[in-house]
C-alpha positions in Angstrom: 112.9 54.5 125.3 110.3 53.5 127.9 111.0 50.6 130.2 109.8 49.2 133.5 112.8 49.4 136.0 113.5 48.6 139.6 116.4 49.4 141.9 115.8 47.1 144.8 114.0 43.8 145.5 110.5 44.1 146.9 106.8 44.2 146.3 105.3 45.1 142.9 105.5 48.8 143.8 109.2 48.8 143.2 108.4 48.6 139.4 108.5 52.0 137.9 108.1 53.3 134.3 111.2 55.2 133.3 113.0 56.7 130.3 116.2 54.8 129.7 118.8 54.5 126.9 118.0 52.2 124.1 120.2 49.2 124.2 122.9 48.6 121.5 123.1 45.1 119.9 126.5 43.6 120.2 128.1 40.8 118.2 125.8 37.8 118.1 122.8 39.9 119.1 119.9 41.6 117.3 117.9 44.6 118.5 114.2 43.7 118.9 111.3 46.2 119.1 109.1 44.5 121.7 105.4 44.1 121.0 104.6 41.9 124.0 106.3 40.4 127.0 105.1 37.4 129.0 104.5 37.5 132.7 105.4 34.3 134.6 105.8 33.3 138.2 109.6 33.5 137.8 109.3 37.2 137.1 107.9 38.0 140.5 110.3 35.7 142.2 113.2 37.5 140.6 111.6 40.9 141.5 111.1 40.0 145.2 114.6 38.6 145.6 113.8 35.0 146.1 115.9 34.0 143.1 118.9 36.2 143.6 121.1 33.1 143.7 120.4 32.6 140.0 119.5 36.0 138.7 122.1 38.0 140.6 121.9 41.2 142.6 122.8 43.9 140.1 120.7 47.0 139.7 119.0 48.8 138.0 117.1 45.9 136.4 114.4 45.6 133.7 112.2 42.6 134.3 110.7 40.2 131.8 112.1 36.9 130.4 109.6 36.2 127.5 109.1 38.5 124.5 107.7 38.8 121.0 108.6 41.5 118.6 110.2 42.6 115.3 113.9 42.7 114.5 114.9 46.4 114.3 118.6 45.9 113.7 120.4 42.8 112.6 124.0 41.8 111.8 125.2 39.0 109.6 123.4 36.2 111.4 120.2 34.3 110.5 117.8 37.1 111.3 116.9 40.1 109.2 115.3 43.5 109.9 111.6 43.0 109.9 111.6 39.4 111.1 108.9 38.6 113.6 110.6 36.8 116.5 110.0 35.5 120.0 112.3 34.1 122.7 113.2 33.5 126.3 115.9 35.7 127.7 118.2 34.6 130.4 117.4 35.4 134.1 118.7 39.0 133.8 115.5 39.9 132.1 114.9 43.0 129.9 111.6 42.3 128.1 109.5 45.0 129.9 110.8 47.7 127.5 110.3 49.1 124.1 113.5 47.6 122.8 115.8 44.8 123.9 119.1 43.4 122.6 118.9 39.6 122.4 121.3 36.8 121.6 120.4 35.4 118.3 120.5 31.8 119.7 117.7 32.7 122.1 115.2 33.6 119.4 113.0 31.8 116.9 110.8 33.0 114.1 107.1 33.4 115.0 105.1 31.2 112.7 102.5 32.7 110.3 99.1 32.9 111.9 100.4 33.4 115.4 99.9 36.8 117.0 102.4 38.6 119.2 100.5 38.1 122.4 100.3 34.4 121.9 104.0 34.2 121.0 105.0 36.2 124.0 103.1 33.9 126.3 104.9 30.8 125.0 108.7 30.6 125.4 109.5 29.9 129.1 106.5 27.7 129.8 106.9 25.6 126.6 110.6 25.3 126.9 110.3 24.2 130.5 108.0 21.4 129.5 110.0 20.3 126.5 113.3 20.3 128.4 111.8 18.4 131.3 110.6 15.7 128.9 114.1 15.4 127.5 115.7 14.4 130.8 117.2 10.9 130.8 116.6 9.7 127.2 113.5 11.8 126.6 110.0 10.6 125.9 108.8 8.7 122.8 105.6 7.8 121.1 103.7 5.2 123.2 105.1 6.2 126.5 102.7 6.9 129.4 103.2 10.4 130.9 101.6 11.9 134.0 101.6 15.7 134.4 100.8 17.2 137.8 99.6 20.8 137.7 98.2 20.4 134.2 96.2 23.6 134.2 99.1 25.9 134.9 101.3 27.7 132.3 104.0 24.9 132.2 101.6 22.1 132.9 99.2 23.0 130.1 102.1 23.1 127.6 103.4 19.8 129.0 100.0 18.1 128.3 100.0 19.4 124.7 103.6 18.7 123.9 103.4 15.2 125.4 100.4 14.5 123.1 102.2 16.1 120.1 105.0 13.7 120.7 102.7 10.7 120.7 102.4 9.8 124.3 99.5 8.7 126.5 98.9 11.5 129.0 97.3 11.5 132.4 96.8 15.0 133.7 96.2 16.1 137.3 94.4 19.3 138.2 91.6 20.6 140.4 87.8 20.2 139.9 87.3 23.5 138.2 89.9 22.8 135.5 88.9 19.3 134.5 87.1 20.3 131.3 89.9 22.7 130.3 92.6 20.1 130.7 90.6 17.5 128.9 90.2 20.0 126.0 94.0 20.3 125.9 94.1 16.6 124.8 94.7 14.7 128.0 93.7 11.0 127.7 92.8 10.8 131.4 92.2 13.6 133.9 92.6 13.2 137.7 90.9 15.5 140.2 93.5 15.8 143.0 90.8 17.1 145.4 89.1 13.7 145.2 91.9 11.2 144.3 95.5 10.9 145.3 97.3 10.5 141.9 100.3 8.8 143.6 98.0 5.9 144.4 96.5 5.3 140.9 97.7 1.7 140.8 99.4 2.2 137.4 102.9 3.3 136.4 104.2 6.0 134.0 107.5 6.3 132.1 107.6 10.0 133.1 106.0 11.8 136.1 106.3 15.5 135.6 105.5 17.6 138.6 105.0 21.0 136.9 104.1 22.7 140.2 106.7 21.0 142.5 104.0 19.9 145.0 104.7 16.1 145.2 108.2 14.8 145.8 110.1 11.9 144.2 109.6 9.6 147.2 105.8 10.0 147.1 105.7 9.5 143.3 108.1 6.6 143.2 105.4 3.9 143.3 103.9 5.2 140.1 107.1 5.5 138.1 107.8 2.5 135.8 111.1 0.7 135.9 113.6 2.8 133.9 111.3 5.8 134.3 111.9 9.2 135.7 110.4 11.9 137.9 111.0 15.6 137.0 110.1 18.6 139.0 110.2 22.4 138.3 111.2 23.1 142.0 114.7 22.2 143.1 115.1 21.5 146.8 117.5 19.8 149.1 115.7 16.4 149.0 115.6 16.5 145.2 119.3 17.4 145.0 120.1 14.4 147.2 117.9 12.0 145.1 119.4 13.3 141.8 122.9 12.8 143.1 122.3 9.1 143.5 120.5 8.5 140.2 123.4 6.3 139.1 122.4 3.8 141.8 118.7 3.4 140.9 116.5 2.5 138.0 113.9 5.1 138.7 115.6 8.5 138.5 114.8 12.0 140.0 115.5 15.3 138.2 114.8 19.0 138.5 114.6 21.4 135.6 116.2 24.8 135.3 115.0 26.1 132.0 117.6 27.4 129.5 116.9 29.8 126.6 117.1 27.9 123.3 116.1 29.3 119.9 116.6 25.8 118.4 114.1 24.2 120.8 111.7 27.2 120.5 111.7 26.6 116.7 110.3 23.1 117.5 107.6 24.7 119.6 106.9 27.2 116.7 106.2 24.2 114.4 103.7 23.0 117.0 102.1 26.4 117.2 101.8 26.6 113.5 100.0 23.2 113.3 97.8 24.2 116.3 99.1 21.3 118.3 99.9 23.6 121.2 98.6 27.0 122.5 99.3 29.0 125.6 96.7 29.6 128.3 96.6 33.4 129.0 94.9 34.8 132.1 95.0 38.5 131.3 96.8 41.2 129.3 98.2 44.5 130.6 99.8 47.7 129.2 103.5 48.3 130.0 102.5 50.9 132.5 100.4 48.3 134.3 103.3 46.0 135.1 102.9 46.4 138.9 99.3 45.2 138.6 100.3 42.3 136.4 102.8 41.2 139.1 100.1 41.6 141.8 
């Protein structure tokens, strides 16, 4: 089969189209014929070696953590040949290929009416937002939520998921994305080039920094008592603050997204009802993977 492979960490040029053996599905897995694979920032970070502490150092590698396709071979589990599925793989990747063997518990059925490209652009970003909101007792209808980086892949899903769960959402983005984010359903939109959102003078049950640009200490004044701060970027300061959550009412957390077919099925219901949709910047052929990473 055709696959994009690389044998060392480096620039996009290390990605090469090659012929490799088709994988064999083991117990608990299904073989998926890939129709589309998502491209996220984590993909280039794994490729350039900045995430080797999580993704490992073993080569050769096939990149890609998000996929949508059709089950080619299935065992006795819940999926059958011909099922349309999508999912987030673990950080070893494998989606930039014609076929991939996937753990069943990492997959969900693609809802009717959702195309493969839309499905492939959904798993990692949506699961990051959903899992972030579930930190420390989760969010509930009526909560006030602030999303920083609301026009990005994760942030745009965060706005939509928070609204789907019945919260009041304040979204932070740049001037050029104000209309886009408002259209996603945000109740209030803050232009960070004109206003410091950490000085809004109101408090939120959850402050989700989807781009890791504002730390817990800076955001603490706008976190309500019993509320939480969640970031997508772990760092030494956040590790320290999280370690002492048991001492404070306002808590700090970071999110390392985990594959979950069960939670992705929840997102699938939101896709089906048009409560969420991914924002896609561009599409590429498999051969154009280096350009997609650039």
